[in-house]
N, C-alpha and C positions, 0 to 999 in steps of 0.2 A: 378182413377185420384186422389181422395182424399188420398189414401194410398201412392201414389208416392210423392205427395206434402208434406205429413207428414214426409216421409223419408228424402226428400231433406232438409226440415227445420231442422230436427234432426242433419244431417251431418254438416250443416252450423253452428249450435250452438256449436257442438263439436270442429270444426276448430277454431272458434273465442275464445273458452275457452282455447285451447292449446296455441294459439298465445299470449293471454293475460298473461298466466302464465309464458311463456318464457320471455316476456318483463319485467315482474315484477322481475324475477330472475336476469336478466342482470343488472337492475338498482339498485339492492340491494347489489352488490358486493362491498367489501372494496376498497377504493381508494388507499390503501397502497400496494406496492409490497410485496410479501411473506417474503422477507428478510429485509424489512425496520424496523427501530427502531422508536417507538413512544415516545413522550415526557412522562417522568415519568416511562418508562420501565427501569428495572435494567440492568446495563451494566457490563458484566464481561470480554468482549473481549477487545483487545488492540486498535482496529480500528473499532468502531461500525458504523461510518457514511459512507454511500455509496456516491461515487462520483456523482455529478450532475452538470448540466449546470450552476447553480447559485452558486456553490462552489467558495469561494475565493481562489486564487492561488498566488504564488509569481510572481512578475512582471517579464515577460519574457525578458531575455537579449539576445543580439546578440552573437552567438558563435564566439569566436575569432579564428584567424588562427592557434593558438597553441592547440586548442581543437579539438579532433576528436570524433564523436559519430557514432558508428557502430551498425547495426542490424544483422550483420553476426554472425553465430553460428559455433561451432566446431573448434575454433582455438586451436592449440596444445600449451600448456603452461607448459609441463613437464619440470622439472629441474630448474624452476625459483623459486626465493624466494617469498613466499606468506604470506600475512598478512590478517587476518579477523578483520575488525573494525566495531563496531556496537553501536547503541543506542537502548535501549529497555525500554519501559515504564512499562509493566506488566509481562514481561518474555517470551512472544511468540517469539520475534525476537532473544532474547538471546538463546533460545533453538535451533533455526535454525543455528545461528552463531556457537554455540559449535559443532553441528553436522558437519558443513562444516569444522571446525578446526580438528575434529577427523578423518574425511575422507581424508583430504589433508595433515594432519600433520603440518598445518600452525599455526603460533602464533595468538592468539586471544586477542583482546584488546576491553574493554568496555568503552564507553564514558558516563560520568555521569555529570549532570548539577551541578553547584555550589549550586544552590537551588533546591534540588531534588523534584520531584513530589510526593505528597501524594495520597492516594486513593481518598480523597475528591477533590484534584486538578484535577484528571482524570475522574471526573463524567461528561461525555459528555452530559448528559441530564439535568444538572443543569445550568441554565443560568448564575449564578454568579460564577461558578467554574473557576479556573485558566485557564484551557485549552480552555474553551469556550470564555473567555475574550480575550485570546491571538489570538484565531481564528478570533474574530470579530474586533480586533484592531491590525492591522499588525505591528504597531510600538512596540508592546509588544512581538513580536516573536524573538527578538534578545536575545536568551538564552545563557549565558556564561557557558562553560563547566569547570569542575575542572581542566582539562588539555586537550590541543589539540595536544600535542607532543607524537609521537610514537618513542620509542627507536630505533635507527638505521634505521630510516625512509628511508634514501637514498639507503639502501641496498635491499629494497623490489621492485620487478619488477611487481608483481601482487597483486591487492588489492580487496578483497571482502568487499563491503560497505553495511551494513545492517541498516534498519530503519523500523518502522511501518508507515502505511499510515494513515494520519489524514486529513479528508476532501478532499481526492483526491490528496494530495501532500505528499512529505516526511515530517515526523514529524520534525518541525523546529529546535529542539536542534542539529540535525546533521549538520546544516548550519555552525555553528561556526567552526567545524572541517574542513569542505570543504574549507571555506574561508581562513583558516590559514595554509594550507599546499600546497606544490608544488607537483603536480601530473605529472610533466614533465617526460617523458620516462616510465611512469607506465601505465599498462592496468588495468582498473577498471571494476569490475563486480558488479553493484548494485543489491541488493536483498531486498525484503520487505515482510512484513507479513500483512495480512488484513483479515477481516471477509468475505467481499464479493467484495470490490472495486478492480479494476485492478491496474496495476502499473502506468497507465496513463502517465502523463508528468513528473513524479517525477524524473526519471533518467536523462532525458534531461535537466530539470531545474538545477539539481545539476552539470551536466557537464558544463552548461553555467556559473554557479557561480564559478566553479573551474578554468575555462579559460586555462587549460592545461591538458595534458594526453590524453590517448586513452580510451574512455568510451564505453563499450558495452551496449547492450540493457538490461534494467532491467528485473528481474525475480520476479514474485510474488508467495509467498507461502500462503496457508491458515493458519489460526492461529493454526490449529491442525496438521500441516504437520509432517510426520514421516520420519525416516531415509531413507526409500526407495525413497521418493520424492526428498530428498536432493541428494542422490546418483545418481539418474537418471539425475538430472540437471548437477551435477559435471562431470559425464561421458560424457555428451553432449558437454562439453567444451574441452574435450580431456585430462582430468586428469584421470589416471588409479590408 
């Protein structure tokens, strides 16, 4: 009997030891997701902040009768005049825009702010940086572009509109272009680049701002997207 009791006590001690270790391990895990950025971490990507429920966003507008927003894919757009228009902060969106232009043979137009962003301006981890101040103060997001005019704009039927994702929405310099152009009778394919955030509501918010045109569902590329990823998307739209 004493031998059996000793065995039972030994087993119980081992069980409690295993449970205790397991609980200690689970409570010591980092509270940050594996792809989150911590304050003070050096940022090299164009869109380092992941979308969250607390992220600020543009005020949602009611889509007018002149604006259509579609989530259908595979529309045939061969034979139409295509333009690629984009804003890029660090070059990621620019690379994708140029690949779209090369694959489709489209004209490519870059949008540049009157007051360009410096590397210091784009330090997403520095509280006093320009981009963080604009994010925290919505009235500072009205960024004027050097030009919002695209030569022969009326002749284009299809527009690829590119931008980086900043705090879960389209980088706000793109807004000046959208607000100052008529998208009537045009099909718009928004595309964006980000480190980890999805396209979110960015395409829908831009469609609401435009108040005209037929806007397709936005497509998100990683900041390291290559030609094969771009080609796959373009072919899914019916462009050969």
